[in-house]
N, C-alpha and C positions, 0 to 999 in steps of 0.2 A: 257325735255323741256316743258316749260309752254306754253300752246296754246295761240295764239294771240286772244284777245277778239273779234275782228272783224271777225275772222273766226268762233267763237262760234256763234255770231249774224247771220252771213250769213246762217250757218247751221240751225238756229232756223227759219229763214224766210224761208228756202227751206223745212222745216218740215222734215228733214232728222234726224229721231230719233236715228239711229244708230251712226251717226257722233256726234250728240249732246251728246249722253251718253259717247262716247270715250273722247271727249274734256273736257267735264265738269268733268269726273272722274280724269283727269290729273290735271285740274284747282283746284279741291277741295283738292287733295292730297298735292299740293303745299302751299295752304293757309289754311289748316285745323286748325292750331293753330295761325294764323296770326290775329293781330289787327290793324296793320298798313300795308298798301299796298305798300308803297314807301320805303321799308327798306334799299335798296342799296343806295338811295339818302340820306336817313337819316344818315346812317353810314358815308357816305362821308363828310357830312357837320359836324358831330360830330368830325371826325378826324381833319377837318380844323380848328374847334373852338379850339380843344385841342392844336393843334400846335400853334395857335395864343396865347393862354393862356400861353404856356410854353415860348414863346419868351418874352412876356411882363412881366411875373412873378406876374401878378395880374390880377383880373378879373373886367373889366370896367362894365359890366353888366351881369345879369344871362342869360345864353345861352337859346335859344328858345327850348320849350319842343318838344317832337316828333310830338304832334298834330298841333303845330304852323308852323312847316316847310312847306314852300310852294314854288312853282316853277311852270313855264309854263308846264314843262313836267308833273308835278303831276296834274295840271288842266286838261290836256288832258286825263290823265289816269282816273281821277275822271268822266269826261264826259262819257268815255267808260264804267266805271262801272254803271252809271246811266242808260245808253242806255240798258246795258245788263240786269239790274234788270227790266226795262220796258219790254223788250222783253220776258224774262222768265215769268213775270206775265201773259202776254198773252198767253204764250205757254202752261202753266199748266192748263189753263182753257179748253183746247181741249182734246180730246181722246188720251191718252198717255199710253204707255207701263208702268206697275207698276215700273220697274227699272229706266226707263228714268224719271218718276215723282219723284221718290225718289232722284235721283242725282240732279235734278232741284231744288228741295226744299232745299237740302244741300247747294247749291251754293247761293240760296236766303238768307239762314241763315248767311252764311259767309259775304256776301255783306251787310247785315244789321248792321254788327259791325261799319260801317263807317256811322256816323250820317248825313254826308253831302250827302250820297246817298240814304237817307231814303224817299225823296220826292214821288216816285212812289209806295212806300210800304204802305203808310199811307191815300191813297185815299180811298173813300167809296168802290169803286168796289174791289180794292186790298184786303181790310180788309174782305170784304164779301166772296171773293174767299178763302183767307186763313182760315177764320172761317169755311166755309163749309167743307174744306178739313180736318180740325181739328174736325169735327163732332159737331161744336158749332151752335146751331140754333139761329138766330137773328130775332125776330119778325119784320115785316115790319113797324109796328107802332113805335117800338122803334127806328128804323133807321130814319123814318120820323121826330120823335121828336128830335133827334140829329141833323138832317140837320136843322130843324127850329132854334134851339138854336145856331147852328153855323152861320146862317144868322143873327140872332139878335146880334152877337158879332163881325160883320164885322167892325163896327166902333170903336172897342176897339183898344187900341195901341199895343197890342200883334200882334205878326206875324202870318201869315196863318199857318205856320209850328206848331207854339205852339197850335192853334186851333184844328188842326189835331191830334196832340200828346195827348191831353186831351181825345178825342174820343177814341183813340187807348188804353189808359190806362183803360177807362171804359170797352171796349169790352174784353180786356184781363183779367181784374179782374174778369169779369163774367165768363170767361173761367176757370180761376183757381178755382172759387167756384164750377163749374159743375164738374170738374175733382175730386175735392176732397170731394164732397158731403157735402159741408160746412152747418152746422147748427149755426144760430146766437142766441145769448143770449141778453143781454142788448146792448146799442148802442156801436159799435165798439168792440164787444167781440164775438169771435168765440167759441162756446162750444167745448171742447176737452174731449175725452173719453179714458183714458188710457188702458181700457179693449179691445180696438179695435185691430184687427191684423194689422201688418205692411201693408203699401200700396204696392200694386204689382210693379213688374218692369215696366210693361207697363204704369201704371198711373204715376210712378215716371218720367219716360222719357217724357211724355207729359207735366207735370209740369215744368220740366227742360227747355224744348224748350220754353214754355210761358214766364218763368223768363228770359231767354236770350233776347228775343224780348222786354220785358218790360224794361230791362236795356237800350237797345239801344234807347228807346223812351224816358226814363225818366232822364237820367244822366245829362241832360243840366239844370235841374231845382234845382239842389242841393243848390244853393246859393240864389235862388230867394225866395221873400216872397210871399206866395200864398194868393189870395183873399178868402173869406169865402166859395165861392162855390168850388174852387179848393182844399182847405184845407180838406173839407169834402171828396172829391173824394180820395185824398191821404191817409187820415186817414182810409178810408174804405179799401184801398189796404193794408196799414201797418197792419191791423188787420189779414187779410188774410195771409200775410207774416209771422206775429207771429205765426199763426198756422203752417205754413210750418216749422218753426224752431223747433217746439215741436213734429213733426211727427217722426215716426219710419218707416223705408223702409226695403225692402228685400235686404240684402247686404250692409256692411260698406262703400264701395266705393261709391255706389249709394247715400247713406245718406250723405256722405261727399260732393259729387257734388252737390246735391240738396240744402244743407245747404250753400255752397260756392255761388251759384247764387242767393240765397235769400239774403245773406249778401250784394252781389253787388248791388241789386235793392234797398235795404234799405239805403246803402250809397250814392245812387244817389237821394234820396228824400229829400224834403225841411225838415230842421232840426225841424222846429216848429211842424211837424206832428208825430215826433217819440215818443211823450208822450204815444201814444197808446200802445207802448211796455210794459209799466209798469202799465197802467191804467186799470187793471183787478182785480177782486176779489181774495182774498187769501183764501186758505183752509189749513187744517192740513199739507198736503203733500207738500205745496209750499215752495220754497226758498223766504225768505222775509228779508227785511230790514226797520226798523221803520214803520212796518205795510203795507209796499208796496210789491206787487208781483214782485219777482226777477227771476222767472222761465226762462223768455226769456233771461235775462242778464246772468244767470248762464249757459245756453246752448251756448251763444256767447263765454263766457269764456272758457268752454271746447273745442269749436271749434278752438279758437285761440290757445290754448295749443296743440291741435293735429297738427296744421300747424306749430307751433314752433318746435315741435319734429321731424317733417318730414324734415324740413330744406332745401327744394327744391323750386325753383322759388319763393323765398320769396316776391319779389316785386309784382308779380302778385297774388300770393296766400294769403300773409299775410296782405299787406298794407290796403286792404279794411276794414277788421275787426278791424285792429288797429284804423283807422280813425273814424270807426263807434262807437267804445267804447269811444274814446277820445271826440268826439262831443257830445255823449250821456252823458257822465260824466260832460262835461262842462255846460249842460243845465239842468240836472236833479241831484238834490243833493242826493237823495237816491241811484241812480245808482252809483255815485262817491263813496259814503260811502261803498257800498257793494263791489265794485272792489278794493278799497283801503284794505278793510279787507282780501281779497283773494290775492292780488298782493304785497301790502306794509303792512304786519302785523307789529306790534312793534318789533324793533330790539332786538335781545338777543345775537346771536353769531356775535361777531365783531372781530373775530380772522382771517377771511378770507376775501378776497377782494370781493367787491359786484359782480364783473363779474365771480367770480369763484363759486359762490352759484349755486346749483342745482335747486333752486326754481323758480317760475315764475318770481320773481324780477330779479334773476341772469340771466336769459334767455334774459330778455327785456334789461338789462343793457349791456350784451354783444352785442346786436344789435346796441347800441349807438355808437359803433366804427365800424360799418359795412362798407364795401367798397362802397356799394350802398347808395347814399345820400338820396333817398326816404325812404328806410328801416330804415336807421339810424335816420332821422328826425321824422318819424312817431312813432318809439319806445320811443324816447326821449320826444316827445310832450305828449304821453300818460302818462308816468311817471310824467312829469311836472304838468300836469292837476290834477293828482291824488294827488299831493302834494299842490294843489290849488295855483299853480304858485308862490310858496314861495320858494325863493332861497336857504336859509338856510336849509330848510326841504328837497329840492331837492338833495342838496350836501350831506345831512346826509345819504340819502338812496342810492346814486349812487357813491359818491366820487367825488371830484372836477375835477379830470382828465377826467372822463367820462362825466361830466356835461359841461365841458368848451365848447364844441361845440354849443350847444344850447344857453347857456349864452352869448357866443360871437355874436351869430346871433341875439340875443334879446337886446343886449346893456346892459347886467346885470353882466359883469365881476367884477364890483366894489362892488357887494353885494347888490345893491339897490333892493327894492321890485318892482314886476312887477305892471304896471299900471292896470292889470286885476284883481288884487287881491280883489278888492272891490265888484266884482260880486259873491264872494263865502261867505258861512256863516262862522261864527267865532267859529267853533269847535276847541277843543285843540288837541295838539299832544302828548299824554302821553308817557313817556319813561319807559322802564322796569327797573327793579332794576339792572340787568346785564348791561344794557347800561349806566346807570348813574355811575356805579362803573368804567366803562372803558372809559368814555367820554374823559377825561382829557389826555388819552394816545392815543387817535385815530388820526392817520394821515389823515387830511382832503383831501389830494390829493388822496390817494389809498382807503380811506374809511374803514380802518382797523387798528388795533393795531399792530404797527411794532416792531420788535425786536430791542433792543438797538444797535446802531452802533458805532464803535470807532470813535472819533473825527480825521478827516484826517489832521487837523492843530495842533494836539497836539505836543508839543515840539518845535514849530516853534516861532521864535522871531516876534516882530511887524514889523520890517523891512523886514523880509522874507515873511510875510503875504501880505504886501503892494506890494512887488515885484511880488508875484504870482498873485495878483489882476490886477496889470498893464499888465502883461504878458497875461493874459486871455482876457483883454479888447483889446489888440493889435491883438490877434488871431481872435477875433470876428469881429473887424474892418476889417481886411484883407479879411475874409470870405464874409463880407458884401460888400466891394468895389469890390470884384470879382463876385458878384451877385450869390454866392453859397448858402447863407442863406439870410433871410430878417428879422432882428431883429424887434420885435413887442412890443408895450407897450399898456396899457390900459388908455383911455382917461378919463376925467371927467365925460363923458356921459356913460362910461362903455363899450365902444367898442374898439376893437383892431385897432391899427394905427401904421404905420411904424415908426421906431426910427431913420430914416435917419439923422435928424438934430442933435439929441443928440449923436449919435454915431460917427458922422462925425466931432465933435467939439474937437477933441484931439488936443493937441498942436503941434507946429513944433518940439519941443524938443522931444515929444514922438515919432514922426514919425521918427526923425533922430536916436533916440535911438534903434528903431525897425530895421532900416536899418543896424546900426552898428552890431546889434546882428546876422544879416545874413552874415556879411562879415568875411571871414576866418582870423585868426591871422596872422598879418602882412600885410594884404591886403590893409589897409588904408595907411600905410606908403608908400607902393610901388606905390599907385595911386598919392600920393602927390608928389613923386619924379618924 
């Protein structure tokens, strides 16, 4: 049983450390891997939406995301979680047994995943308390300066939570620098030394905890355009995060976890600040593209490949790095060129279907038909951007059958160019000799050369072919009227639309003929009698 939050708060108020430890252990076990606290309510609403969708046979509007679901019960739970975080922040400032302190901090970390409950955790006193426990020394003069800057910003249009979040980013970035003993070179470039030994397990865990908190603070700023001061703050953080991606750790699992949380934070930062990832000097050992350092992009590619091969919890584990690579490719030409060389090299073997290929391209194409729509959309979007949102090039590398989902959502089923193509450079897509020889034989739907198939209508007269066509239309019409299937067509705008009008225009004669075909021999005469 999950303990009642009110019981936990009561135990905290009584300073009953034994009860607090017992209750929090149970609470932490329940929510250790939880990012949404109202799971049962969400599942109930999802099932309700699914039933409504099945009844209507079409979607009036996109269903609310998990984070959008709200109710009176959830509001009450949110208030309780906020009260719990406030009580814990006061509690950990007192003399506690080490085990009680550890479990309390674990609970705070879990609660911090809900950005709506962050209010009590980003106050000056809370940050000072947590920084002190993390061994981070914050000079009083620095805090006074930050307080003065915060007061000067009161008149700005941004919210109080956003002022607080910036100060949290600054404090946590300094904490990362201290943990990793960062040495700075030129602006926004952390010096790396490949001869240094892997960082210890203890340092890795500290860095991981800081990254988790940074994500909770920064993930709301992804689509915002920062001002000059904020951009400098985020670029400074990105430089440290780039250093995190290039680190080596004791243990592969630890490295995987550290890189995963680094990717999460990077995917939450403003896109305009990600240029720091490639704005560093190159040397002989660097991966590069057109003179630009690609070491960080290369490590992200390796990280994505490892996550693809594991194949577990793809939505949580894979979509952040897919989104990060997609957005970086969209705004950085050199990043897109490098990823395209690695993921979509010139086609040579067109004898197998794209989704059956064992390469990175094949793995991503397989995800384009994944049952999880988020995973499917992220994989398709990355490949589409690597093709510079060119429809014919996208179909060439994935096959029309795999590409149809994204093209339908974009209104590009008629083959028109995407309106976003103008933002890409005009580099060519050179074909290999093998591809040019096989191009005329490639089936555009499957994306490969198909074996010759016998003509199913061979030997049939024109009248028999027309009869088969009418019979096929009648069957489709019947299934459509019974709402078993919904025939669709492509509009002039390139979007899918129901063919109710066209399919229901069959003549009365065809209807009667269909009914006659269903009546047993002699049945009509007996009815007339």
